[in-house]
C-alpha positions as CSV (number, residue, x, y, z in Angstrom):
1,M,-61.6,16.0,-29.7
2,K,-61.4,18.6,-26.9
3,I,-64.1,21.0,-26.6
4,I,-62.1,23.8,-27.1
5,N,-60.8,22.7,-30.5
6,L,-64.8,22.6,-31.5
7,I,-65.1,25.8,-30.3
8,R,-62.8,27.6,-31.9
9,L,-63.7,25.5,-35.3
10,A,-67.1,26.7,-34.6
11,I,-65.9,30.4,-34.6
12,K,-63.8,30.1,-37.8
13,A,-66.6,28.5,-39.6
14,L,-68.9,31.3,-38.5
15,Q,-66.4,34.0,-39.3
16,R,-66.0,32.8,-42.9
17,N,-69.9,33.5,-43.4
18,K,-70.6,36.8,-41.3
19,L,-73.7,38.1,-42.8
20,R,-74.7,34.6,-43.3
21,A,-74.9,34.0,-39.5
22,L,-76.0,37.5,-38.9
23,L,-79.3,37.1,-40.7
24,T,-79.8,33.8,-39.3
25,M,-79.2,35.5,-36.0
26,L,-82.1,38.1,-37.0
27,G,-85.0,35.7,-36.2
28,I,-83.7,34.8,-32.3
29,I,-82.8,38.9,-32.1
30,I,-86.2,39.8,-32.7
31,G,-88.1,36.9,-30.6
32,V,-85.4,37.8,-27.3
33,A,-85.9,41.0,-27.7
34,S,-89.8,41.0,-27.8
35,V,-90.1,38.6,-25.0
36,I,-88.5,40.7,-22.9
37,T,-90.1,43.9,-23.8
38,M,-93.7,42.2,-23.7
39,M,-93.1,40.6,-20.7
40,S,-91.5,43.9,-19.1
41,I,-94.4,45.7,-20.0
42,G,-97.0,43.0,-18.6
43,E,-95.0,43.1,-15.0
44,G,-94.7,46.8,-15.7
45,S,-98.5,47.1,-16.1
46,K,-99.3,44.6,-13.0
47,Q,-97.5,46.7,-10.9
48,S,-98.5,49.8,-11.5
49,I,-102.3,48.3,-11.4
50,N,-101.8,47.0,-8.0
51,A,-100.3,50.7,-6.9
52,S,-103.2,52.5,-8.2
53,L,-105.1,49.9,-6.0
54,A,-103.2,49.9,-3.3
55,S,-103.4,54.0,-3.0
56,M,-107.3,53.7,-3.0
57,G,-107.1,51.9,0.5
58,S,-106.7,48.1,0.9
59,N,-110.0,48.2,3.4
60,M,-112.2,49.7,0.2
61,I,-115.5,47.8,-0.5
62,T,-117.4,48.4,-4.0
63,I,-121.3,47.5,-4.1
64,M,-122.7,47.5,-7.5
65,P,-126.4,46.8,-8.3
66,S,-126.9,43.4,-10.4
67,S,-129.6,41.3,-12.0
68,N,-131.0,37.9,-10.3
69,E,-133.5,37.4,-12.6
70,P,-134.3,33.7,-12.9
71,G,-133.5,31.6,-16.6
72,G,-131.1,34.7,-17.6
73,A,-127.6,35.9,-17.8
74,R,-126.2,37.4,-14.6
75,M,-125.8,41.1,-15.6
76,M,-124.2,44.0,-13.2
77,G,-123.8,47.7,-14.5
78,S,-124.7,50.8,-13.1
79,S,-127.6,50.9,-15.4
80,L,-129.5,48.8,-13.3
81,K,-131.6,50.2,-10.5
82,T,-131.5,48.2,-6.8
83,L,-129.3,50.4,-4.4
84,T,-131.2,53.1,-2.6
85,S,-131.2,55.3,0.0
86,K,-132.4,52.6,1.9
87,D,-129.8,50.7,1.8
88,I,-127.3,53.4,2.3
89,D,-129.6,53.9,5.7
90,A,-129.6,49.9,7.1
91,L,-125.6,49.6,6.4
92,K,-125.2,53.0,8.5
93,E,-127.5,51.6,11.4
94,G,-126.7,47.6,11.3
95,A,-122.8,47.5,9.8
96,K,-120.7,47.4,12.7
97,N,-117.2,47.1,10.9
98,I,-117.7,50.1,8.3
99,A,-115.9,53.2,8.9
100,E,-117.3,55.4,6.0
101,I,-119.7,54.8,3.4
102,S,-121.1,56.6,0.6
103,P,-123.8,56.3,-2.6
104,L,-122.3,57.6,-5.8
105,V,-124.7,59.0,-8.7
106,N,-123.2,60.3,-11.9
107,S,-124.3,62.0,-14.9
108,S,-122.1,63.5,-18.1
109,G,-123.2,66.6,-19.5
110,Q,-121.4,69.9,-20.6
111,S,-120.0,72.6,-17.6
112,I,-119.8,76.0,-18.9
113,S,-118.1,78.9,-16.8
114,G,-118.2,82.4,-18.5
115,A,-117.5,81.8,-22.4
116,N,-115.7,78.9,-21.5
117,N,-117.1,75.3,-21.6
118,W,-115.9,71.5,-21.2
119,P,-118.0,68.3,-21.8
120,T,-117.3,66.3,-18.4
121,S,-119.0,63.7,-15.5
122,I,-120.4,64.4,-12.4
123,Q,-120.3,62.6,-9.5
124,G,-122.6,62.5,-6.4
125,V,-121.4,61.6,-3.7
126,A,-121.2,62.2,0.3
127,P,-118.5,63.8,2.1
128,G,-117.2,60.3,3.2
129,Y,-116.2,59.4,-0.5
130,L,-113.2,61.1,-0.5
131,D,-111.5,59.4,2.9
132,I,-112.8,56.1,0.7
133,R,-111.2,56.9,-2.4
134,K,-108.1,58.8,-0.7
135,V,-109.4,61.9,-2.9
136,V,-107.4,64.9,-1.4
137,V,-108.9,68.5,-1.4
138,Q,-106.5,71.2,-2.5
139,D,-107.9,74.3,-2.3
140,G,-111.0,75.6,-0.5
141,I,-113.3,73.1,1.5
142,I,-115.3,69.7,1.0
143,F,-119.3,69.8,1.1
144,S,-121.0,68.7,4.4
145,E,-123.3,66.4,5.4
146,Q,-125.9,69.3,6.1
147,D,-125.0,70.4,2.1
148,V,-126.3,66.8,1.7
149,R,-129.3,67.5,3.3
150,S,-130.0,70.1,2.2
151,S,-129.3,69.1,-1.7
152,A,-126.9,72.3,-1.8
153,K,-125.7,73.4,-5.3
154,V,-122.2,73.6,-4.0
155,C,-119.2,71.7,-5.9
156,L,-115.5,70.6,-6.0
157,L,-113.6,70.7,-9.4
158,G,-110.8,68.3,-10.8
159,K,-107.8,69.6,-12.4
160,T,-108.5,69.4,-15.8
161,V,-112.0,70.9,-15.5
162,V,-110.3,74.0,-13.7
163,D,-108.0,74.6,-16.6
164,N,-110.8,74.2,-19.2
165,L,-113.3,76.4,-17.5
166,F,-110.4,78.9,-15.8
167,P,-107.9,79.3,-18.7
168,N,-106.4,82.4,-17.3
169,G,-105.3,81.0,-14.2
170,D,-108.0,82.6,-12.0
171,S,-108.7,80.6,-8.9
172,P,-112.4,79.3,-9.0
173,I,-113.3,79.0,-5.4
174,G,-116.3,81.1,-4.4
175,K,-116.8,81.4,-8.8
176,I,-120.5,80.0,-10.0
177,I,-120.4,77.3,-12.6
178,R,-123.7,75.6,-14.4
179,F,-123.6,71.8,-15.4
180,G,-125.9,71.7,-18.2
181,K,-128.2,74.5,-16.7
182,I,-127.5,73.6,-12.7
183,P,-126.0,76.1,-11.1
184,F,-122.7,75.3,-9.0
185,Q,-120.8,77.1,-6.4
186,V,-117.3,75.7,-6.3
187,I,-116.1,75.4,-2.8
188,G,-112.8,73.6,-3.6
189,T,-110.5,72.0,-5.8
190,L,-108.7,68.5,-5.8
191,V,-105.4,67.4,-5.8
192,P,-104.4,66.2,-9.6
193,K,-104.5,62.3,-9.9
194,G,-103.3,61.9,-13.1
195,T,-103.9,59.5,-16.0
196,S,-105.5,55.9,-14.6
197,N,-103.8,52.7,-15.8
198,F,-107.0,52.6,-18.0
199,G,-106.4,55.5,-19.6
200,Q,-109.0,57.9,-18.4
201,D,-108.2,61.9,-16.9
202,Q,-109.2,61.3,-13.3
203,D,-109.1,64.7,-13.2
204,D,-111.9,65.3,-15.9
205,I,-114.5,65.1,-12.6
206,I,-117.2,67.2,-10.8
207,I,-118.0,66.4,-7.6
208,A,-121.1,67.6,-5.8
209,P,-123.5,66.1,-3.1
210,Y,-125.0,62.7,-4.6
211,T,-128.5,64.5,-3.2
212,T,-128.1,67.5,-5.6
213,V,-127.5,65.4,-8.7
214,Q,-130.2,63.3,-7.8
215,K,-132.8,66.0,-8.2
216,R,-131.4,68.2,-10.0
217,I,-129.4,66.0,-12.8
218,T,-130.9,62.5,-13.2
219,S,-133.8,62.7,-11.2
220,S,-133.2,59.6,-9.7
221,I,-133.6,57.9,-6.4
222,Y,-130.9,54.9,-7.7
223,F,-127.4,55.1,-6.9
224,N,-124.6,53.4,-9.3
225,Q,-122.8,52.6,-6.6
226,I,-122.0,52.5,-2.8
227,Y,-118.8,52.8,-2.0
228,A,-117.8,51.7,1.9
229,S,-114.3,51.2,3.9
230,A,-113.6,48.4,6.3
231,I,-112.7,49.9,9.5
232,S,-109.4,47.6,8.6
233,E,-108.1,45.6,6.7
234,D,-108.6,42.3,8.5
235,A,-111.8,43.2,9.0
236,S,-113.2,43.7,5.0
237,D,-114.3,40.0,5.3
238,A,-116.4,40.7,8.5
239,A,-117.9,43.9,6.8
240,V,-118.7,42.1,3.5
241,T,-120.8,39.1,5.4
242,E,-122.6,41.9,7.3
243,I,-123.3,44.1,3.9
244,N,-124.3,40.6,2.2
245,S,-126.7,40.2,5.2
246,I,-127.9,43.8,5.6
247,L,-128.5,44.3,1.5
248,R,-130.5,41.0,1.5
249,A,-132.9,42.4,4.1
250,S,-133.1,45.7,2.8
251,H,-134.2,44.2,-0.9
252,R,-136.6,41.1,1.2
253,L,-134.7,38.8,-0.9
254,R,-135.6,35.1,0.4
255,D,-133.4,31.9,1.2
256,G,-132.4,30.7,-2.0
257,Q,-132.7,33.3,-4.0
258,D,-130.0,35.3,-5.7
259,N,-128.4,38.9,-4.7
260,D,-129.5,41.8,-7.2
261,F,-125.9,43.3,-5.9
262,Q,-122.5,42.6,-5.9
263,V,-120.2,43.1,-3.4
264,R,-116.3,43.2,-4.0
265,T,-112.9,44.3,-2.1
266,Q,-110.0,45.8,-2.8
267,A,-108.2,42.2,-2.8
268,E,-111.0,40.7,-4.9
269,L,-110.3,43.4,-7.3
270,M,-106.6,42.5,-7.3
271,T,-106.9,39.2,-8.1
272,M,-109.4,39.6,-10.8
273,M,-106.6,42.7,-12.4
274,N,-103.6,40.4,-11.8
275,S,-105.4,37.6,-13.5
276,T,-106.5,39.7,-16.4
277,S,-103.0,41.3,-16.7
278,S,-101.2,37.8,-16.3
279,M,-103.4,36.3,-19.0
280,M,-102.7,39.2,-21.6
281,T,-99.2,39.0,-20.7
282,A,-98.9,35.5,-21.6
283,L,-100.7,36.3,-24.5
284,L,-98.3,38.9,-25.9
285,T,-95.1,36.6,-25.2
286,A,-96.5,33.4,-26.9
287,V,-96.8,35.7,-29.8
288,A,-93.3,37.1,-29.3
289,S,-92.1,33.7,-28.9
290,I,-93.1,33.1,-32.3
291,S,-90.3,35.2,-33.6
292,L,-88.2,32.5,-31.4
293,V,-89.7,29.1,-33.5
294,I,-88.9,31.4,-36.7
295,G,-85.5,32.0,-35.7
296,G,-85.3,28.3,-34.8
297,I,-86.0,27.1,-38.2
298,G,-84.0,29.4,-39.9
299,I,-81.4,27.9,-37.7
300,M,-82.2,24.8,-38.8
301,N,-82.1,26.0,-42.7
302,I,-78.6,27.1,-42.5
303,M,-76.9,24.3,-41.0
304,Y,-78.2,22.1,-43.5
305,V,-76.9,24.4,-46.0
306,S,-73.6,24.6,-44.2
307,V,-73.3,20.7,-44.2
308,T,-74.0,20.3,-47.5
309,E,-71.6,23.2,-48.0
310,R,-68.8,21.5,-46.3
311,T,-68.9,17.7,-47.5
312,R,-65.9,17.4,-48.5
313,E,-64.3,19.1,-45.1
314,I,-66.6,16.6,-43.3
315,G,-65.4,13.2,-44.9
316,L,-61.9,14.7,-44.8
317,R,-61.9,15.1,-41.2
318,M,-63.2,11.8,-41.1
319,S,-60.8,10.1,-42.9
320,I,-57.8,11.2,-40.8
321,G,-60.0,10.0,-37.4
322,A,-62.2,12.3,-36.6
323,R,-65.1,10.5,-35.5
324,G,-68.7,10.8,-35.6
325,I,-69.2,12.8,-32.0
326,D,-67.1,14.8,-33.0
327,I,-68.3,16.2,-36.2
328,L,-72.0,16.1,-34.6
329,L,-70.3,18.2,-31.5
330,Q,-68.9,21.0,-34.1
331,F,-72.0,21.5,-35.8
332,L,-74.4,21.8,-32.7
333,I,-71.6,23.9,-31.0
334,E,-72.5,26.1,-34.1
335,A,-75.8,26.0,-33.9
336,I,-75.7,27.1,-30.1
337,M,-73.3,29.7,-30.5
338,I,-75.2,31.6,-33.3
339,S,-78.4,31.3,-30.7
340,I,-77.1,32.1,-27.9
341,T,-74.9,35.1,-29.8
342,G,-78.2,36.2,-31.1
343,G,-79.6,35.9,-27.4
344,I,-77.7,37.7,-26.0
345,I,-77.9,41.0,-28.7
346,G,-81.9,40.1,-28.0
347,V,-81.6,40.6,-24.6
348,L,-79.6,43.7,-24.8
349,L,-82.1,45.1,-27.6
350,G,-85.1,44.3,-24.7
351,I,-83.3,45.5,-22.0
352,S,-83.1,49.0,-24.2
353,A,-86.8,48.8,-25.7
354,A,-88.4,47.9,-22.1
355,I,-86.1,51.4,-20.9
356,I,-87.2,53.5,-24.1
357,V,-91.3,52.4,-24.0
358,P,-92.1,54.6,-20.9
359,S,-90.5,57.7,-21.9
360,M,-92.1,57.4,-25.4
361,L,-95.3,55.6,-24.7
362,N,-96.2,56.5,-20.9
363,W,-96.6,52.9,-20.2
364,P,-94.8,51.4,-17.2
365,T,-92.0,48.4,-17.2
366,V,-90.4,46.4,-15.2
367,I,-87.4,44.5,-16.6
368,S,-87.2,41.1,-14.4
369,E,-84.4,38.4,-13.7
370,S,-86.8,36.0,-14.5
371,S,-87.6,36.8,-18.5
372,I,-83.8,37.1,-18.9
373,V,-83.1,33.9,-17.8
374,I,-86.2,32.4,-19.7
375,S,-84.6,33.8,-23.1
376,F,-81.4,32.9,-22.3
377,F,-82.7,29.1,-21.6
378,V,-85.1,28.6,-24.3
379,C,-81.8,30.2,-26.8
380,A,-79.5,27.4,-25.5
381,V,-82.5,24.8,-26.1
382,T,-83.8,26.5,-29.4
383,G,-80.0,25.9,-30.7
384,I,-79.7,22.3,-29.6
385,F,-83.6,21.3,-30.6
386,F,-82.8,22.9,-34.3
387,G,-79.1,22.6,-34.5
388,Y,-79.2,18.4,-34.1
389,Y,-80.7,16.7,-36.5
390,P,-78.6,19.0,-39.5
391,A,-75.5,18.1,-36.9
392,L,-76.8,14.4,-36.7
393,K,-77.1,14.0,-40.3
394,A,-73.1,15.2,-40.9
395,S,-72.3,12.7,-38.1
396,K,-73.3,10.0,-40.2
397,L,-72.2,10.8,-43.5
398,D,-70.0,8.1,-45.5
399,P,-66.5,9.1,-45.2
400,I,-65.7,8.0,-48.9
401,E,-69.2,9.3,-50.5
402,A,-68.8,12.9,-48.6
403,L,-65.2,12.4,-50.8
404,R,-66.3,12.1,-53.5
405,Y,-68.7,14.8,-53.4
406,E,-68.6,18.0,-55.2
């Protein structure tokens, strides 16, 4: 029998049970829509993270303190104390592939202006930090190296801090605010950067000379991190090699002794974040794919029911000359049509969800063609895989026994 005739028979069979066919498709619809939505969210997150990291500069290098205690797990974090001003001096003097360098020391506390107060954090840095991290001053000026040397009590405010300490819209430039009990003169405000990919408000920050924060607030000689920028992206690897060599000498580490610091480039950070994002996307997609398996089981179940209901029809068709292959193809085409139709509806719902999610949840999404192609392929495979056995059972029915079936 021609395929076109088998397709017509399959369509008529599905039209006789529209509601049952729709309910059977539901698992496929939900599965495909979930897969496309999850893959879109994962791809959008990956591209957003890459864009955010790229905006900081592809040649940025981060130096973090870590533990090299023998016999224990290797630890890394801002609470460890291994980086000091001696390291900054050594890097400035010996590193030829570094363009800018800045330590970072931070603390959390209450900022106060008149009757207004706001819980925030203060970052102590050098002037080069703004170039390294692509932080731009909107109004006012940045503090100078002289301010760093003299531990001047001056600061720059992020937009969130400005909005909460000066809600009437007054300019904060020249005003005195307090962080805890320490007064700071505001000399500038920062261009808003918005929320980071990790949900952190990047504008909820005060920036001041690191020497001021160390002496007045943290009372510590240690840095939480050191930021540097290579003279070019191509020089990043050479800069990392220099940094490792200089800091090992500065920390008087012997040959064979592990570093008590970690050096990370933007490329390494991008690779790590992409790996994490891809893993999460794969996990979410795998969970969403469970719906496809459930939908496939539903197709198998309904095809078994259909074969049972139409046993006499099968026997009648066989008695007038239909071959087993014709019966098999008829039921297999029905299963594939249920799967493909559900897939088409699922793709449309998935694309719609991927478009709606950014506006409702503020999550970035990117609809990839591969997710749509994969979904269609999986739908076809699902229809064939779960529809084949019921179709095979129908094709092997004995015509005489089938005609006797009540």
